[in-house]
C-alpha angles and dihedrals in degrees: 000000000000113000138120109269090205091065116091111228116200114250114204121206139165097267118122089241092057093042094051091042089063102029102050096052091045092048089048090050091051090044088056091050093051090041089059089054092048093047091048091053095040092053090045089051089054088050094045134332088222088056090053092051092046092050092046094052098041090040090057089052091052090048089062088070099032092052090046091054097042091043087068101037095046090063087077084083090068092056092043090050094048093048091046092050092048092048098247092135095156089063098052095098096048097082089046091060092048091055092046087058088047089053091055090053091058089076087077087070105027100052096053091046090051092048093051096041090122088066102029107069141088098219123140112241093256091062100033103097099052094032094056092050090050092047095046095050094049094045094052089057100032089118088081094072098056092043091051089046091051095051093044091056090066092063099032093052089058093046091249092137097149088076090058091047091055095046095046091047089056089050094050095049091047092046093052092051094046092045090060092047098046101035098047098020131214115268110257094356112057121019118225108263105177112193095006090052092053090052092049090051091052093050094050092048090051092051092051091051090051092051092052094046092047091050090053094043091053096042116135092251094052093044089054100043105029100028090233092170100033093056093061094109118113109257105195095192093049091043091053090044090059090046091050092057097033101045096070089049091048093049089045090053090050093049091046092052090047089051093051092044090053091049092045092048091052092050095044092052091058095067142318090251091054089048091052094049093047095045093048091049092048092045090055090044092049092048094056092046088085084093093057093046092045092047091049092053094041093051092045091050097047096040094046089055091049093047089048091060094039097250100141095154090068092056092073090049090054091050092054092046091054093048086059092045091050094051092045092050091048090054091050092050091049093063099066094033100047108020101033109023092146090092089066093050090051089054092047092049089062092059127096110276131024113268098160089122087068097052096096092052090049090049090057091054097051099076089055090048089056091048092049093049089056093048093046091053090051092050096047096044089054090043089057090064093055091047091051088053092054096253111117100145102074097053092046093050092046093050094048095048091049094046093053098038097044104028118014101043095044091047093050090048091052090049093052089050092048086238101130101112097145135017094223094091090054092057089048090053089052089056091052091049094050093047092053092046092052091052092050094049091047090053090053092048093053090051092060093217089125099074119100131173104246097165096060095039098050104024 
């Protein structure tokens, strides 16, 4: 191994200090990401409730592709973590380059989809004009998400999560400022652009984050220690190794987004009130999912380091720790959603249009939102272990089967029967789906079929 012994490399273990040191910054980073989505949609709701609904629906369509791309590129963190745990520090940047090349290849899909956005969407006529503009802008520049994901993996895989916290914080602050400018406009300088303005603000914020991450990645210290420039060669075997692990995740992300788009489309075609109740419930649900996403990445990071150095006993300790974290977080989320939901209604009252007649229906959805956030965090933290071990297929298949069997098919049946009178049953179906998924993934984990030897195969 060729690395500078004077450089302190971060060693991750199963202590609470190490776990929180990785988990809190990653959860904060994911919180910032979901906060950007929430702020986008909140500002759009203040601009026009139709704009919020249009952005929510077309944004979910864009996420089909973004999550597909980042589902692949984010797996670089597994290789970085394994190499870091095994002490192969000079190889840490190699998987990052492979996923940067993968990011460039995504233009083959994203640009045609952007160009034909007028024809490729599932928007009702009332949301089509603004929704298509939002979709088209984000799709033309969707390459930014996988590149940012690739560069972030270099730091996350080593447990250097403070870097990511800083970069994401810059992105959030910039996005908020640009949202205000481009959505509402500045008299005589910038015209109000609504949905399109929100998309432009998001793209600019993404570009700034990439510039900062790239500057850190190519710093003199990292070029010397981690060969961040020397490892730029295409490594076909390593590239395909990332694809092998990432492709099931990517396809799973696509299928999940298709599932949610189908469900959302069915609900939104019932009535505008039903669309508003469902979208508000899902926006709150999506916002709190920063914990699940952060836990998934934290578990994958810590466990890949442990697996890299052959410390499998600590993996079970990590699993138990994150069960506790998931339950604790769920209890924290339940307080504002169940006991004090008035804060949400005060926020909603500031939006364009009076929807106070829907508050009671929204109130009935919030307890199930809190339950689903807890279950989702449990599922994804356990999923992170399987991903760290190189097995991403089983969890994806389990999740997809459960989503369609327990949520999508019943919702479509209710729609065909004109029996959707409230969105509460849909959120209950989501809880059943998540519970079943967690049990299936736990069964796989106990069987130990998920562990593969990445170091020997791709060294």
